[in-house]
Structures are given as structure tokens and as C-alpha cells.
Backbone as JSON, one array per atom type, in Angstrom:
{
  "sequence": "XXXXXXXXXXXXXXXXXXXXXXXXXXXXXXXXXXXXXXXXXXXXXXXXXXXXXXXXXXXXXXXXXXXXXXXXXXXXXXXXXXXXXXXXXXXXXXXXXXXXXXXXXXXXXXXXXXXXXXXXXXXXXXXXXXXXXXXXXXXXXXXXXXXXXXXXXXXXXXXXXXXXXXXXXXXXXXXXXXXXXXXXXXXXXXXXXXXXXXXXXXXXXXXXXXXXXXXXXXXXXX",
  "N": [[15.98, 14.64, -0.19], [16.5, 12.05, 0.8], [18.16, 12.68, 2.83], [16.53, 14.1, 4.57], [14.89, 12.02, 5.28], [16.77, 10.5, 6.65], [17.36, 12.12, 8.83], [14.89, 12.12, 10.21], [14.71, 9.36, 10.8], [16.9, 9.32, 12.61], [15.69, 10.94, 14.61], [13.46, 9.44, 15.51], [14.87, 7.35, 16.48], [16.26, 8.5, 18.62], [14.24, 9.22, 20.24], [13.14, 6.75, 20.89], [15.19, 5.51, 22.52], [15.22, 7.15, 24.72], [13.94, 6.6, 27.26], [15.41, 4.46, 28.33], [17.56, 2.95, 30.66], [20.74, 4.42, 31.12], [24.28, 5.22, 31.25], [25.63, 6.97, 29.62], [26.94, 10.1, 28.91], [27.76, 13.61, 28.3], [31.13, 13.95, 27.61], [31.72, 11.38, 28.28], [33.48, 9.21, 26.6], [34.57, 6.77, 25.76], [33.79, 4.94, 23.82], [34.16, 6.17, 21.5], [35.84, 5.67, 19.04], [38.12, 5.06, 16.32], [36.9, 3.28, 14.72], [34.42, 3.52, 13.84], [31.63, 2.83, 11.74], [29.81, 3.76, 8.73], [27.05, 4.62, 6.54], [27.08, 5.89, 3.0], [25.2, 7.83, 2.83], [24.93, 8.85, 5.39], [27.51, 9.8, 5.62], [27.38, 11.89, 3.68], [25.52, 13.51, 5.07], [27.14, 14.42, 7.12], [29.18, 15.73, 5.86], [27.68, 17.8, 4.62], [26.88, 19.18, 6.91], [29.34, 20.03, 7.95], [30.06, 21.9, 5.98], [27.89, 23.71, 5.97], [28.21, 24.82, 8.47], [30.54, 26.22, 8.17], [32.97, 24.99, 8.79], [36.35, 23.97, 8.73], [36.97, 21.6, 7.45], [37.68, 18.09, 6.88], [39.1, 16.43, 9.86], [42.55, 16.35, 10.08], [43.86, 13.89, 11.04], [42.16, 11.89, 9.93], [43.39, 11.37, 7.38], [45.76, 10.45, 8.03], [45.88, 8.32, 9.78], [46.12, 5.02, 9.21], [45.4, 2.64, 10.38], [42.55, 1.21, 11.06], [39.18, -0.02, 11.46], [37.93, -1.8, 8.84], [35.16, -2.68, 7.29], [33.93, -5.81, 5.92], [31.39, -6.66, 5.35], [28.09, -5.39, 4.96], [25.42, -4.25, 7.11], [22.88, -5.5, 6.1], [23.87, -7.43, 4.51], [25.05, -9.19, 6.41], [22.72, -9.98, 7.62], [21.54, -11.33, 5.56], [23.26, -13.63, 5.5], [22.73, -14.68, 7.94], [20.17, -15.51, 7.59], [20.57, -17.64, 5.72], [21.73, -19.35, 7.36], [24.46, -19.3, 7.45], [28.01, -18.86, 8.48], [29.16, -15.97, 10.04], [31.78, -14.06, 9.02], [34.88, -13.56, 10.87], [36.09, -10.3, 11.9], [38.84, -7.9, 12.06], [38.96, -5.72, 14.68], [39.84, -3.39, 16.76], [39.66, -1.32, 19.53], [41.88, -0.01, 20.52], [43.23, 1.1, 18.46], [42.81, 3.65, 18.09], [41.27, 7.06, 18.74], [38.22, 8.56, 17.48], [38.42, 10.98, 15.04], [36.86, 13.09, 15.13], [36.6, 13.75, 17.74], [36.98, 16.0, 20.28], [38.47, 17.44, 23.08], [37.14, 15.53, 24.6], [34.61, 15.51, 23.54], [32.19, 15.29, 21.05], [32.54, 16.81, 17.89], [30.78, 16.85, 15.92], [28.34, 16.33, 16.86], [25.54, 16.65, 16.57], [24.93, 15.58, 14.13], [25.89, 13.05, 14.31], [26.54, 9.68, 13.34], [24.36, 6.69, 13.08], [25.52, 4.56, 14.21], [27.05, 5.64, 16.24], [25.1, 6.85, 17.83], [23.91, 4.55, 18.8], [25.48, 3.44, 20.77], [24.91, 2.64, 23.72], [25.15, 2.32, 27.07], [24.35, 0.57, 30.1], [25.98, 0.77, 32.27], [29.28, 2.13, 33.35], [31.49, 2.02, 30.84], [34.21, 2.31, 30.54], [35.12, 1.86, 33.17], [34.22, -0.71, 33.74], [35.13, -2.1, 31.53], [33.59, -3.14, 29.45], [30.61, -2.78, 27.51], [27.22, -2.64, 28.58], [24.26, -3.46, 27.27], [20.82, -3.18, 26.69], [18.92, -5.92, 25.54], [16.76, -5.32, 23.8], [17.4, -2.81, 22.8], [19.49, -3.6, 21.26], [18.26, -5.12, 19.29], [16.73, -2.99, 18.09], [18.84, -1.37, 17.23], [19.95, -2.95, 15.14], [17.64, -2.96, 13.48], [17.3, -0.21, 12.75], [19.72, 0.38, 11.54], [19.4, -1.26, 9.32], [17.27, -0.08, 7.97], [18.31, 2.46, 7.33], [20.39, 1.67, 5.52], [18.92, 0.39, 3.51], [17.62, 2.62, 2.47], [19.6, 3.85, 1.38], [20.68, 2.25, -0.63], [21.91, 2.42, -3.21], [24.21, 3.39, -2.55], [27.32, 3.34, -0.53], [29.18, 1.58, 2.08], [31.16, 1.91, 4.92], [34.2, 2.45, 6.83], [34.1, 5.33, 8.76], [36.13, 7.23, 8.3], [37.08, 6.53, 5.75], [34.79, 6.73, 4.18], [34.3, 9.45, 4.39], [36.51, 10.73, 3.25], [36.47, 9.78, 0.68], [33.97, 10.84, -0.23], [34.32, 13.57, 0.12], [35.67, 14.54, -1.96], [34.8, 16.55, -4.71], [33.94, 15.61, -7.24], [33.29, 12.9, -6.67], [31.24, 13.27, -4.8], [29.3, 14.49, -6.29], [28.64, 12.56, -8.16], [27.6, 10.71, -6.4], [25.3, 11.96, -5.46], [23.92, 11.75, -7.79], [23.33, 9.23, -7.8], [25.16, 7.67, -9.05], [27.73, 6.94, -8.28], [30.58, 5.03, -8.53], [32.82, 3.18, -6.98], [36.24, 2.3, -6.95], [37.63, 1.8, -4.82], [38.68, -0.48, -2.5], [38.27, -0.23, 0.21], [35.73, 0.32, 0.86], [32.41, -0.79, 0.63], [29.64, -1.81, -1.39], [26.26, -1.07, -0.56], [23.47, -3.0, 0.37], [20.14, -4.19, -0.4], [17.48, -5.28, 1.63], [14.69, -7.14, 2.34], [14.07, -8.52, 4.55], [13.68, -8.29, 8.07], [15.74, -8.04, 10.92], [14.5, -9.21, 13.55], [13.98, -10.64, 16.59], [11.68, -13.22, 17.79], [10.87, -12.68, 20.49], [10.89, -9.83, 20.67], [9.12, -8.78, 18.91], [6.56, -7.68, 19.37], [7.12, -5.59, 21.15], [8.78, -3.97, 19.59], [7.09, -3.08, 17.5], [5.72, -0.5, 17.67], [7.79, 1.21, 17.07], [8.6, 0.24, 14.58], [6.29, 0.83, 13.1], [6.4, 3.65, 13.09], [8.67, 4.13, 11.62], [7.94, 2.92, 9.19], [5.86, 4.72, 8.47], [7.26, 7.22, 7.91], [8.75, 6.45, 5.74], [7.01, 5.74, 3.72], [5.74, 8.09, 3.1]],
  "CA": [[14.8, 13.86, 0.4], [17.04, 10.94, 1.63], [18.75, 13.31, 3.99], [15.35, 14.37, 5.48], [14.51, 10.72, 5.81], [17.78, 10.1, 7.62], [17.22, 12.98, 10.02], [13.73, 11.69, 10.85], [15.13, 8.15, 11.43], [17.62, 9.58, 13.82], [14.75, 11.48, 15.53], [12.71, 8.37, 16.04], [15.75, 6.51, 17.35], [16.63, 9.23, 19.85], [12.91, 9.16, 21.05], [13.05, 5.41, 21.4], [16.2, 5.29, 23.64], [15.04, 8.14, 25.78], [13.56, 6.1, 28.58], [16.13, 3.34, 28.76], [18.7, 3.26, 31.63], [22.08, 4.64, 30.41], [25.23, 6.12, 31.9], [26.28, 7.74, 28.75], [26.72, 11.47, 28.96], [28.84, 14.46, 27.65], [32.47, 13.68, 28.27], [31.96, 9.94, 28.25], [33.84, 9.05, 25.12], [35.22, 5.49, 25.69], [33.44, 4.13, 22.65], [34.48, 7.07, 20.38], [37.08, 5.19, 18.37], [38.34, 5.29, 14.81], [36.4, 2.16, 14.0], [32.96, 3.85, 13.5], [31.21, 2.52, 10.33], [28.58, 4.57, 8.32], [26.68, 4.65, 5.08], [27.36, 7.05, 2.23], [24.2, 8.81, 3.14], [25.38, 9.5, 6.73], [28.72, 10.63, 5.26], [26.96, 13.06, 3.02], [24.91, 14.43, 5.98], [28.2, 15.01, 7.99], [29.84, 16.76, 5.0], [26.7, 18.87, 4.58], [26.93, 19.84, 8.15], [30.52, 20.76, 8.02], [30.01, 22.98, 5.07], [26.9, 24.71, 6.36], [28.75, 25.48, 9.71], [31.76, 26.86, 7.77], [34.15, 24.34, 9.5], [37.58, 24.04, 7.8], [36.98, 20.54, 6.7], [37.9, 16.95, 7.75], [40.24, 16.57, 10.64], [43.88, 15.78, 9.51], [44.04, 12.43, 11.44], [41.6, 10.99, 9.03], [44.31, 11.17, 6.22], [47.07, 9.98, 8.56], [45.8, 7.09, 10.55], [45.69, 3.89, 8.29], [44.9, 1.58, 11.1], [41.14, 1.4, 11.52], [38.28, -1.17, 11.06], [37.3, -1.74, 7.44], [34.13, -3.91, 7.36], [33.88, -6.57, 4.77], [30.03, -6.9, 5.16], [27.16, -4.4, 5.49], [24.36, -4.83, 8.05], [22.03, -6.3, 5.36], [24.62, -8.64, 4.06], [25.17, -10.0, 7.51], [21.32, -10.45, 7.85], [21.35, -12.46, 4.55], [23.99, -14.79, 5.94], [21.98, -15.33, 9.1], [18.9, -16.21, 7.03], [20.92, -18.75, 5.05], [22.39, -20.26, 8.35], [25.86, -19.27, 7.22], [28.75, -18.22, 9.47], [29.55, -14.52, 9.73], [33.34, -14.13, 9.2], [35.49, -12.65, 11.93], [36.81, -9.19, 11.22], [39.69, -7.33, 12.93], [38.39, -4.45, 15.2], [40.47, -3.05, 18.06], [39.52, 0.03, 20.04], [43.16, 0.6, 20.81], [43.8, 1.75, 17.2], [42.75, 5.19, 18.27], [39.98, 7.8, 18.88], [37.62, 9.18, 16.41], [39.04, 12.19, 14.61], [35.92, 14.25, 15.43], [36.59, 13.81, 19.11], [37.77, 17.18, 20.62], [38.29, 17.7, 24.49], [36.24, 14.45, 25.03], [33.34, 16.04, 23.03], [31.94, 15.06, 19.58], [32.42, 18.04, 17.23], [29.6, 16.77, 14.89], [27.26, 15.61, 17.69], [24.15, 16.81, 15.97], [24.72, 14.71, 12.89], [26.66, 11.72, 14.55], [25.82, 8.55, 12.7], [23.53, 5.85, 13.89], [26.62, 3.73, 14.97], [27.51, 6.36, 17.49], [23.95, 6.95, 18.68], [23.48, 3.27, 19.43], [26.36, 2.89, 21.78], [24.23, 3.01, 24.89], [25.44, 1.31, 28.02], [23.79, 0.72, 31.37], [27.12, 1.03, 33.22], [30.43, 2.77, 32.88], [32.19, 1.07, 29.93], [35.63, 2.4, 30.77], [35.31, 1.32, 34.44], [33.87, -2.18, 33.64], [35.82, -2.86, 30.41], [32.79, -3.58, 28.39], [29.3, -2.11, 27.59], [26.03, -3.47, 29.04], [23.16, -2.91, 26.45], [19.54, -3.82, 26.84], [18.72, -6.69, 24.33], [15.76, -4.65, 22.97], [18.13, -1.85, 22.09], [20.36, -4.26, 20.25], [17.3, -5.34, 18.15], [16.4, -1.67, 17.5], [19.99, -0.92, 16.47], [19.94, -3.65, 13.81], [16.52, -2.48, 12.63], [17.54, 1.21, 12.21], [20.85, 0.25, 10.52], [18.89, -1.9, 8.08], [16.47, 0.97, 7.33], [19.23, 3.39, 6.64], [21.06, 0.99, 4.4], [17.75, 0.19, 2.5], [17.37, 3.95, 1.85], [20.91, 4.22, 0.72], [21.05, 0.97, -1.23], [22.77, 2.56, -4.24], [25.44, 3.82, -1.99], [28.33, 2.5, 0.01], [29.25, 1.4, 3.49], [32.62, 1.62, 5.27], [34.73, 3.23, 8.04], [33.76, 6.82, 8.72], [37.26, 8.1, 7.64], [37.28, 6.13, 4.28], [33.56, 7.23, 3.45], [34.33, 10.99, 4.17], [37.6, 11.0, 2.47], [35.95, 9.61, -0.78], [32.91, 11.8, -0.54], [34.83, 14.91, 0.25], [36.0, 14.99, -3.33], [33.66, 17.12, -5.37], [33.49, 14.76, -8.32], [32.65, 11.78, -6.13], [30.05, 13.69, -4.17], [28.36, 14.86, -7.32], [28.22, 11.26, -8.68], [26.82, 10.14, -5.34], [23.97, 12.72, -5.47], [23.16, 11.44, -8.98], [23.23, 7.89, -7.78], [26.07, 7.05, -10.13], [28.99, 6.76, -7.77], [31.16, 3.63, -8.6], [34.18, 3.32, -6.29], [37.16, 1.12, -7.07], [38.42, 1.71, -3.55], [38.24, -1.65, -1.79], [38.08, 0.02, 1.59], [34.34, 0.52, 1.17], [31.68, -1.86, -0.08], [28.25, -1.51, -1.84], [25.15, -1.36, 0.25], [22.55, -4.03, -0.15], [18.68, -3.91, 0.08], [16.91, -6.48, 2.3], [13.11, -7.3, 2.73], [13.97, -9.26, 5.91], [14.22, -7.45, 9.17], [16.32, -8.91, 12.01], [13.81, -8.99, 14.84], [13.67, -11.96, 17.24], [10.31, -13.27, 18.2], [10.52, -12.11, 21.76], [10.89, -8.38, 20.71], [8.3, -8.33, 17.89], [5.45, -6.83, 19.92], [7.68, -4.31, 21.75], [9.4, -3.13, 18.64], [6.14, -2.69, 16.62], [5.39, 0.96, 17.57], [8.94, 1.84, 16.35], [8.52, -0.15, 13.14], [5.22, 1.61, 12.46], [6.87, 5.04, 12.82], [9.65, 4.12, 10.5], [7.08, 2.7, 7.86], [5.22, 5.98, 8.12], [8.03, 8.2, 7.22], [9.31, 5.88, 4.47], [5.92, 5.73, 2.77], [5.19, 9.46, 2.85]],
  "C": [[15.34, 12.7, 1.35], [17.57, 11.54, 2.87], [17.7, 13.61, 5.07], [14.91, 13.09, 6.04], [15.5, 10.33, 6.89], [17.6, 10.87, 8.98], [15.98, 12.55, 10.9], [13.86, 10.3, 11.57], [15.92, 8.45, 12.72], [16.63, 10.12, 14.92], [13.97, 10.43, 16.23], [13.58, 7.51, 16.94], [16.02, 7.2, 18.72], [15.33, 9.24, 20.76], [12.81, 7.78, 21.68], [13.96, 5.12, 22.61], [16.04, 6.21, 24.92], [14.77, 7.6, 27.17], [14.35, 4.92, 29.05], [17.28, 3.8, 29.73], [19.96, 3.4, 30.91], [22.92, 5.54, 31.21], [25.94, 7.14, 30.95], [25.92, 9.28, 28.86], [27.94, 12.24, 28.38], [30.14, 14.22, 28.41], [32.84, 12.27, 28.32], [32.26, 9.53, 26.81], [34.7, 7.7, 24.99], [35.01, 4.66, 24.31], [33.73, 4.98, 21.29], [35.77, 6.78, 19.76], [37.12, 5.49, 16.97], [37.65, 4.27, 14.05], [34.88, 2.26, 13.74], [32.74, 3.41, 12.05], [29.99, 3.36, 9.91], [28.27, 4.25, 6.89], [27.12, 5.93, 4.4], [26.42, 8.22, 2.55], [24.54, 9.56, 4.41], [26.6, 10.38, 6.45], [28.3, 12.0, 4.6], [26.26, 14.13, 4.11], [26.03, 15.05, 6.89], [28.91, 16.06, 7.09], [28.98, 18.02, 4.76], [26.86, 19.79, 5.7], [28.15, 20.67, 8.37], [30.61, 21.99, 7.15], [29.05, 24.11, 5.47], [27.48, 25.54, 7.63], [30.08, 26.12, 9.49], [32.95, 26.29, 8.56], [35.3, 24.23, 8.36], [37.55, 22.71, 6.91], [37.21, 19.25, 7.51], [39.12, 17.04, 8.54], [41.43, 15.81, 9.95], [44.05, 14.28, 9.8], [43.31, 11.48, 10.49], [42.45, 10.59, 7.77], [45.46, 10.49, 6.74], [46.99, 8.61, 9.11], [45.22, 5.88, 9.59], [45.08, 2.79, 9.06], [43.55, 1.83, 11.64], [40.26, 0.27, 10.97], [37.74, -0.83, 9.66], [36.49, -2.83, 7.21], [34.15, -4.55, 5.98], [32.34, -6.98, 4.39], [29.22, -5.69, 5.67], [26.14, -5.15, 6.47], [23.45, -5.85, 7.3], [22.67, -7.54, 4.88], [24.82, -9.7, 5.22], [23.76, -10.7, 7.8], [21.11, -11.66, 6.8], [22.14, -13.73, 4.91], [23.29, -15.52, 7.02], [20.83, -16.11, 8.59], [19.32, -17.5, 6.44], [21.52, -19.8, 6.03], [23.91, -20.29, 8.12], [26.67, -18.58, 8.35], [29.01, -16.81, 9.07], [31.15, -14.45, 10.06], [33.82, -13.08, 10.25], [36.26, -11.54, 11.24], [37.69, -8.49, 12.36], [39.17, -6.0, 13.29], [39.05, -4.27, 16.53], [40.4, -1.55, 18.42], [40.78, 0.74, 20.37], [43.81, 1.22, 19.66], [43.7, 3.23, 17.25], [41.37, 5.77, 18.36], [39.49, 8.24, 17.56], [38.23, 10.51, 16.3], [38.07, 13.36, 14.91], [35.88, 14.48, 16.96], [37.53, 15.08, 19.55], [37.49, 17.54, 22.12], [37.08, 16.78, 24.99], [34.8, 14.79, 24.58], [33.25, 15.75, 21.51], [31.71, 16.42, 18.9], [31.25, 18.1, 16.19], [28.46, 16.03, 15.68], [25.92, 15.59, 17.11], [23.88, 15.85, 14.84], [25.5, 13.4, 13.03], [25.88, 10.6, 13.92], [25.13, 7.56, 13.62], [24.41, 4.91, 14.76], [26.89, 4.33, 16.25], [26.25, 6.53, 18.42], [23.57, 5.71, 19.42], [24.35, 2.79, 20.49], [25.84, 3.43, 23.16], [24.46, 1.93, 26.02], [24.81, 1.64, 29.43], [24.8, 1.0, 32.54], [28.26, 1.56, 32.53], [31.35, 1.78, 32.05], [33.71, 1.14, 30.24], [36.08, 1.67, 32.2], [35.25, -0.23, 34.47], [34.62, -2.93, 32.56], [35.03, -3.36, 29.38], [31.4, -2.78, 28.52], [28.22, -3.13, 27.98], [24.81, -2.83, 28.27], [21.99, -3.72, 26.56], [19.32, -4.59, 25.45], [17.71, -5.99, 23.4], [16.41, -3.49, 22.12], [18.93, -2.38, 21.01], [19.52, -4.64, 19.01], [17.05, -4.13, 17.37], [17.66, -1.28, 16.62], [20.0, -1.61, 15.07], [18.82, -3.14, 12.85], [16.87, -1.17, 12.05], [18.65, 1.17, 11.17], [20.34, -0.32, 9.23], [18.02, -0.83, 7.22], [17.28, 2.05, 6.64], [19.93, 2.83, 5.4], [20.0, 0.76, 3.25], [17.51, 1.53, 1.76], [18.49, 4.34, 0.99], [21.53, 3.06, -0.05], [21.98, 1.05, -2.52], [24.12, 3.09, -3.89], [26.37, 2.8, -1.4], [28.32, 2.52, 1.55], [30.7, 1.23, 3.87], [32.92, 2.45, 6.54], [34.52, 4.64, 7.76], [34.89, 7.62, 8.04], [37.3, 7.82, 6.16], [35.99, 6.81, 3.54], [33.74, 8.68, 3.38], [35.37, 11.39, 3.37], [37.21, 10.86, 0.93], [34.86, 10.67, -1.11], [33.25, 13.35, -0.46], [35.4, 15.43, -0.92], [34.82, 15.31, -4.12], [33.05, 16.22, -6.42], [32.71, 13.5, -7.78], [31.29, 12.14, -5.45], [28.86, 13.93, -5.15], [27.86, 13.49, -7.89], [27.28, 10.63, -7.64], [25.38, 10.71, -5.36], [23.16, 12.29, -6.73], [23.03, 9.94, -9.01], [24.05, 7.09, -8.88], [27.53, 6.84, -9.58], [29.44, 5.29, -7.87], [32.65, 3.77, -8.05], [35.05, 2.05, -6.49], [37.96, 1.01, -5.78], [37.88, 0.57, -2.81], [38.15, -1.47, -0.3], [36.62, 0.24, 1.94], [33.66, -0.42, 0.28], [30.18, -1.26, -0.28], [27.29, -1.91, -0.7], [24.35, -2.33, -0.27], [21.12, -3.66, 0.29], [18.19, -5.26, 0.6], [15.46, -6.16, 2.66], [12.99, -7.81, 4.13], [14.5, -8.41, 6.99], [14.59, -8.34, 10.3], [15.63, -8.68, 13.31], [13.4, -10.35, 15.41], [12.29, -11.99, 17.73], [9.99, -12.57, 19.56], [10.45, -10.51, 21.79], [9.87, -7.88, 19.56], [7.08, -7.38, 18.28], [6.0, -5.52, 20.37], [8.2, -3.4, 20.77], [8.33, -2.59, 17.55], [5.84, -1.21, 16.51], [6.49, 1.66, 16.75], [8.84, 1.59, 14.86], [7.4, 0.61, 12.46], [5.64, 3.03, 12.13], [7.77, 5.0, 11.67], [8.92, 3.87, 9.14], [6.37, 4.05, 7.46], [5.94, 7.03, 7.47], [8.68, 7.79, 5.88], [8.25, 5.99, 3.38], [5.32, 7.05, 2.45], [5.56, 9.92, 1.51]]
}
């Protein structure tokens, strides 16, 4: 049921960004780094996709490359700090640590089930040429909103680097526990998800984001 919800959330997000100006296209992979973060629900979706498509398993670099971004806070935890007016701690994150292990010939091998973090990297100009991305502020608001919804759905799960999440959930015993909402990980490379009732939407975007919010609420309450 949660996986169906996740796929519907992806569908709504893909529809939302459809009409925005963007230069992103197949072969454009400057943002496809080893620093992608995902929830355990998204990790389960990827593992499920790999098994259904009879792929050999996780790419070997996942097990070899230790240098990658390991978040200390989830999206909802960052929101809670913002509400309290507290500072968000700085975290090490360097794109030069390497590419995502799912990248093959400049193409994502799991494109159909790529996580929200990947879907949300939408730039109005060429990132490689300019050295940075240019994202519409409304898209940034939507990104936080969708990330919060996914974390709320998966609040009994975990959050971490895509490699760490997939390595942990690729173990049958851990996957079974996750599906029973009983996974307890002692691995400090991943962190527990949090549930938040507060959505990070600035006043100037509240009217524009309302149609998207209504669609999300409709699928959640079904």
C-alpha cells in the first residue's frame, strides 16, 4: 500500500514539474552523484524494481565507495529546527566524491523508480556549464513538500544515503523486518524518519501550491 502511495506521489510530482522551464534531459547527469539521500520506502521500491526486472543486484561500487554524504537530519527534522528558530548544522557534501553507482553510459539504470531527490534536480540552465543549478523557487517549495509527505508515510522507517539504505535493506532479514514495521538499525549511517504536521510552505507560495497539496491529500486519505 505504501509503495502504491509512493508511486502516486511520484506521478503527481512529475505532472507538477512538466510545464516548468528546464534543461535536464537524457545524458545530462552532472547532478547524479553518490550523495543522493532516500527513505527506506524509496529504497524498498528500488529493490523491488531490481528483483522484478531480474537484474543482478546492487552495483559493486555501492560496497566499495566509503566517501559519500551521510545526513544527520531528515527533512522533517530540519523543518522542526526551522520552526524552533534553531540553526541547521552544516554537513559535508561534495559532488566530487563520485557518481551514483546506478549511472551507466550517462543514463540512470533505475530511472523509472528514481527517488524524489533525483526527480527534484531540475535546473533552468546547464549545471555543468554554469557550475551551479538554477531552480524556480516554487519548485524548491514543492520539493520540500513532497519530501515531507514521503517521510510522513514512511515515519517508521529510516533515511540515509542511497547506498547505505540499499545495502541495509538488501539483506533479507532486514527487509522482512522493514515490511513488518519492526526494523531497528544499529547502523549509525542511517537515521530514523520523523513525522511532522507542519509543512514548509512560505506565504508567497501557498495559493500556487494548493492544487498540488489537494492532490496529495486526496491520495493519502483514500
